[in-house]
Structures are given as structure tokens and as C-alpha cells.
C-alpha positions in Angstrom: -28.4 26.8 1.2 -29.4 23.2 0.5 -25.8 22.1 0.8 -25.5 23.8 4.2 -28.6 22.0 5.5 -27.2 18.7 4.3 -23.9 19.4 6.0 -25.7 20.3 9.2 -27.7 17.0 9.0 -24.5 15.1 8.3 -22.8 16.7 11.3 -25.7 16.0 13.5 -25.7 12.3 12.4 -22.0 12.0 13.0 -22.3 13.5 16.5 -25.1 11.1 17.3 -23.0 8.2 16.0 -20.1 9.3 18.2 -22.4 9.6 21.2 -23.6 6.0 20.6 -20.1 4.7 20.3 -19.0 6.5 23.5 -22.0 5.0 25.3 -21.0 1.5 24.0 -17.4 2.0 25.2 -18.7 3.1 28.6 -21.0 0.1 28.9 -18.2 -2.3 28.0 -15.8 -0.6 30.5 -18.5 -1.0 33.2 -18.9 -4.7 32.4 -15.1 -5.1 32.5 -14.9 -3.4 35.9 -17.8 -5.6 37.2 -16.1 -8.7 35.9 -12.7 -7.8 37.4 -14.4 -6.9 40.8 -16.2 -10.3 40.9 -13.0 -12.1 40.1 -11.2 -10.2 42.8 -13.9 -11.0 45.4 -13.9 -14.7 44.4 -10.1 -14.8 44.7 -10.1 -13.1 48.1 -12.8 -15.4 49.5 -11.1 -18.5 48.1 -7.7 -17.6 49.6 -9.1 -16.4 52.9 -11.1 -19.6 53.2 -7.9 -21.6 52.5 -6.0 -19.7 55.2 -8.9 -20.3 57.8 -9.0 -23.9 56.8 -5.3 -24.3 57.4 -5.3 -22.2 60.6 -8.8 -22.4 62.0 -7.9 -20.4 65.1 -7.4 -17.3 62.9 -11.2 -17.0 62.8 -11.2 -16.2 66.5 -8.8 -13.2 66.1 -10.0 -9.6 66.0 -9.1 -7.6 62.9 -6.3 -5.9 64.9 -5.0 -9.3 66.1 -5.2 -10.6 62.5 -3.2 -7.6 61.2 -0.5 -8.2 63.9 -0.4 -11.9 62.9 0.0 -11.0 59.2 2.7 -8.4 60.0 4.7 -10.8 62.1 4.4 -13.9 59.9 3.8 -12.8 56.3 5.6 -9.5 56.0 9.1 -10.9 56.6 12.2 -11.0 54.4 11.9 -14.8 54.2 8.3 -14.5 52.9 9.4 -11.8 50.4 12.1 -14.1 49.0 9.7 -17.0 48.7 7.1 -14.8 46.9 9.8 -13.4 44.6 10.8 -16.9 43.7 7.3 -17.9 42.9 6.5 -14.9 40.7 7.9 -14.7 37.2 10.4 -11.9 36.6 8.7 -8.9 35.0 10.4 -6.1 33.1 10.8 -3.0 35.3 8.1 -1.0 33.5 5.5 -3.8 34.0 6.2 -4.7 37.6 3.7 -2.9 40.0 2.4 -0.8 37.2 5.8 0.8 36.7 6.4 1.5 40.4 8.8 -0.4 42.6 10.1 -3.6 41.3 11.6 -6.7 43.0 14.9 -5.0 42.9 13.5 -2.2 45.0 13.5 -4.3 48.1 9.9 -3.7 49.1 7.8 -6.6 50.6 4.4 -7.3 49.3 1.5 -6.5 51.6 -1.0 -8.6 49.7 -3.2 -5.6 49.0 -1.2 -4.2 46.1 0.7 -1.7 48.3 4.4 -2.2 48.7 5.5 -2.3 52.3 9.1 -1.7 53.4 10.5 -4.4 55.4 
């Protein structure tokens, strides 16, 4: 009976240790998400600021007008070619998380979603 109790105590200790490790992993994953979100926000603000600096009248456009501007100026075959030339070639399984690759002929929308064009 003493061995059984010791085994139960060992099992309880191991389960508690596993819970602590899972909590630590979740904490680290949360920190990583927070870091990635802050980096994305910084990048978006920096790039948006550069666009408004170069084209100050864009600030006067409504969201709908801005979307139209982007569609007509950035989502073109020429822009796609320029972007493809700037980006390093990635193996097919790494490009877009394994989705469409540069060979797929999809233009980049800037928000991570491929757009046909």
C-alpha cells in the first residue's frame, strides 16, 4: 500500500510539473504573439506614413477612394513583376505558407491575401 501511495504522489507531482510547463509555453506563445503584433503595427504605420509623405493628397481620400486608388495603381501586372523581382525566390512549400507561389500568377494585395489580376 505504501508503494501505491508513493506512485500516486509521483503521478500528482508529474501532472503538476506538466501543468506548469504548459502554462510556461502558453505564456511564451502569448509574448511572441504580442511581439509580432507590435512589429506588424510598427511596420504598417511606418509604411503608411511613407506613402502619405510621398503622396500627401492621399490623406484627403475616403477609405473607399483609397481602396480604388490602390486597386488601380498597386494591383497591376507591372507592380506584381516589380514586387516579384524584389522578393527572393522561395521554395514552393514556403511561399505563402504553402499556398499560391509566384508561379501561380496571383498579385499581392498587401494584406497577405493573394488577388487575381
